[in-house]
N, C-alpha and C positions, 0 to 999 in steps of 0.2 A: 286433483292429483293427491291431495291429502287423504281424501276418502278412499281412494284406491290403495294407498299405502297402508291405511288402517285395516282395510279388508284383507290385504295380503298378510299383514302381521297376525290378524286373528286366525286366518286359515293356517298359517305356519304353526301357531301355538296349538291349534286344534290337532294338527297332524302329529305334533310332538307329544301331546297328551295321549293320543291314541296309540302311538308307538310305545310309550312308557307303560300303558295299560296292558298291551299285548305282551311285552317283556315280563311284566309282573305275573300275568296269567300263566305264561310258559314256565316261569320259574316255580310257581306254586305247584303246577302239575308235575314238574320234574321232582319236586320235593316229595309229593305224595307217592310217586312211583318208587322213590328211594327208601321210604320209611321202613318197609319190611326188612330190607338188608341192614339198615342202620339199627333196627331193633335186635337183630341177631348179633351184630357186632357189640352192641351195648351189653347184652347178657353175657357174652364171652368175656368181655373186658371186666365186667363186675365180678365174675367168678374168679378171674385171675387175681384181682385185688383183694377179694374177700378171703382168700386162702390165709388162714392164720389170724384173721381179725375176728375178735369176739363181738357179739351183739351187745347192745346197750339196754336191753330190757331190764327193768328194775321195779321194785315195789314202792308204793307211796300213795299220796292222795290222788284219787281219780274215781271214775265210775266203771271202768272196764275190768272185769274179773281177769286175774292173771294166773294164780295158782293157790293150792292148799299147802300149808306146811304145818309141822307139829308145833303145838303151843309151847311158848317159853315163859319163864317166870317174869320177864320184863314186859310181856304183852298185856294189854288191857283185856278184861273179861268180855268187853263189848265186841271184841274182834273174833270171839269163838264162833265157829259154825257148828251149831248143835246137831243139825241133821247129819252132816258129814261125820262128826265125832261119834254119833250114836251107832253108826255102822262099823265102828272100829274100836280097838282097845286103847287107842290114843286120842288125845284131844287136838283138834285141828283149828287153825285160824284161816280165814279167807283173806288173801292178799289181793289188793287191786293194783292195776298197773299205773305207775306214776306218769301223769300226762301233761305236766306243766310246760314241757318243751318238746312235745311230740308232734309238732306241726312244722314241716319244712316246705316252703314255697320255692318252686324252681321256674326259671324262664330262660329261653334261648332266643337270641336274635335271629329271625328268619327272613330278614329283609334282603333286598337284592344285593347290597354291598357284601353280604356274606357268601354270595355265590361266586367266589373267586378262587382260582387255583393257578399257580404259576408252574413253570417247568421244574421247580425245586421241591414240589410236593405232589403226592399222589391223591390227595383228597381236598375237597373244598372246605372253606372255613365253616360253612353252614352244616355240612355233614359231620364235621368233627364236633361242633357245638351241640347238635342234636344227640349225637352218640354219647357225649359226656353227660348231658342232662339225663338221658334215659338210664345210663349206667349208674349215675349218682342215685337216682330214684330207686333202682333195683337194690343197691347196697343199703340205702337208708331203710327201705322196707324190711330187709332182713334184720336190721338192728332194732326193729320195733317202732319205727317212726311212721307218721302219716304224711303223705306227699300230695301237694296240690300244684297245679300248673296255673300260673298267674293269669287271671281273666278268662281261662278256658276250662279248668277242671277243679272241682272242690277237693279238699284233702281226702285221701283214702289210704287205708293200710292194706289194701288188697294185694294178694300175692301176684296178681297180674298188673301191678301198677305201671310198669313200663309200657305194656300193651295199651292200657287205658289212656296214658298220656299221648301215645302215638295216635290213637283213635281220636282224641280231642283235637290234635293238630289237624288231622284230615277233616274233621267236622267244621273247622274254622278256616279251611284253606282259601276260601274266597272272601274272607272278611278283612277289614283293615288291620286287624291284629297281626296278620302275617307280614304286612309291609312296614311295620313300625320298627325303628332301630333303637328305641328306648323301651325299658320295662313299662308296662301299663300302670296307670294310676289306680291303686287298689288299697282297700283297708286291710292291713295285716295285723293279726292279734299280737299283743305285746309278748315279747320273749320268743316269738317265732323266729325261725332261721330262713334266710333268703339266699338262694344260689343263682347267680346271674352269669350267663355265658354269651359273649359277643365280642365284636372287635373294638367297640367303644371308641370309634374314630369320629363320632359326631362332636360338635363343639362342646368343649368342657362345661360351660355354664349350663347347657341343657342336660347333660349327664348328671352334674352335681345337683341340680334342682330336684330331679326325680329321686336320687339316692337320699338326699336330705329329707324328702317327704317320707320315705320308708323308715329312715332312722328315727325321725320324730315320733313315729308310731311305736317305737320301742323294739323294732325288729333288728336282729343282728344279721349281718350279711357278708357274703363272699363273692367277689367279682373275679371272673376268669377271662382275661383278654386273650382272644384267639386270633393270631395273625399268621398269614402265609410268610414263610421266610423271606420272600422277595419284598414284602412290605416293610420288612425290618432293614434290609440292606440295600434295596434299589440296585440290583446287580446287572443293570442294563448299560449298554454302550451305544454310542452313535445316535442316529435319528430315530425317534420313537413318538408315537401318539398315545396319549392317555385319555380315557373317557370315563365319566362317572357311570354308575349302574344304569341310569335311565337312558344314557346315550345322547342326552341333550347338551351336555357340556364336554368340550374336548380341549386338550392342550397339546400342542406340538412342540417337542423339544429337539433341537438340532443335535445337541451333544448332551445326552443324559448324564454322563459321568461328571460333568461340571456342576450338576445340581446335587450330587450325592451327599456331600458334606452338609449342606444347608438342610437338605431333606431329613437326614438322620438327626440333626440337631433339633429340628422342629418336632419330630416324632418323640424324641427324648423329653422335650419340654412338655409336650402334651401328656405323656405318661406321668411325668413328675407331678403335674397338677392333679391328676386323678389320684395318685398315691398320697398326695398331701391331704386331700379332703377325706379319703377313705380312712386314713390313719387317724385323723381328727375325730371321725365319727365312730371309731372302734371297729371298722370293717376291715377285711383283708382283701388284698389285691394280688393276683397271680397272673403271670404272663406265660402263655403256651403257644408254641409254634407247631403248625400242622405237619411238619416233617419229623416230629418227635412222637414217641409212643403215647397213646391216650392214657395209659396206665399211670404215667408220671403225675399229671395234675390231679387225677382222680385219687391217688393214694395220698397226696398232700392235703386235699380237701377232707378226706375221711379222717385223717389224723387231727386236723384243725377242729373239725366238728366234734370229734370224740372228746377233745380237751375242753371245748366250750360247754358242751352239754354235761360233761362231768362236773364242771364248776357250778352250773345251774342246779344240777341234782343235789350237790352238797349243800347249796344254799337253801333249797327246798326242804331237805331233810332237817336242817338246823331250825328252819322256821316251824316245821311240824313238831319238832321236839319241844319248842318253847310253848 
């Protein structure tokens, strides 16, 4: 009898794993089909936010040519470009583009938990996360930054950066990278920026471990927690069944409204713990709900990045002057 029970348990587990795999494959294919539309949305949103915002390209130490400008008395003679000056009545210096903080790594949670949409929103969390990630890349590219997709695409300053990132996602659509709810473990250059988009509902110790790894490398980061409004308020009444993304775990509540207060308290505690360690590490944490315009968190991110990169630029200029 024990052997029969063990066989049944094994068969049940196998069926559960197969079901979870099918759900993951279906979710991945659905994401691939949605990417062209999300790419269009991202470019539209980035154009809206970009209106009136100036780029951050600047001169300084680096290897990439930026521009010629006329020689000034404070310039070193070593900076003079004699070939360019010989073809003109003026003396010109060659400026290189300052590159100390020109790498921004982005990541979006594409796991099954992000494929959720309640009656209070018109878009899934995953679609909004991908849109924000691509729109951020588009804006940062216009500001002169190089963008990389963690574990999927190396940094690039291409004008087609959003398209390149979307193609990188499609190329990895069948890999474990798509199913992970935490940012991948990766070596990030010191002083690089990291933008993370997800619901961050995994256990706090797991999230904190990965963020601390990135911060220990010297990376500065920004986390955007994306939630459906129903996940914030639990607006259900009466009898309801809740299931995790794999469908293998279910919870039946006879009166959901009796759980609302405790649920909201636990969510607030979860968020407070994330805010505590991000603040301690010098990272920012922003909450966005999918029923709100995508331009809101994007504009906030751009302003925060502009402030931080401006500070780094001033420090780099001071170091160069010394």
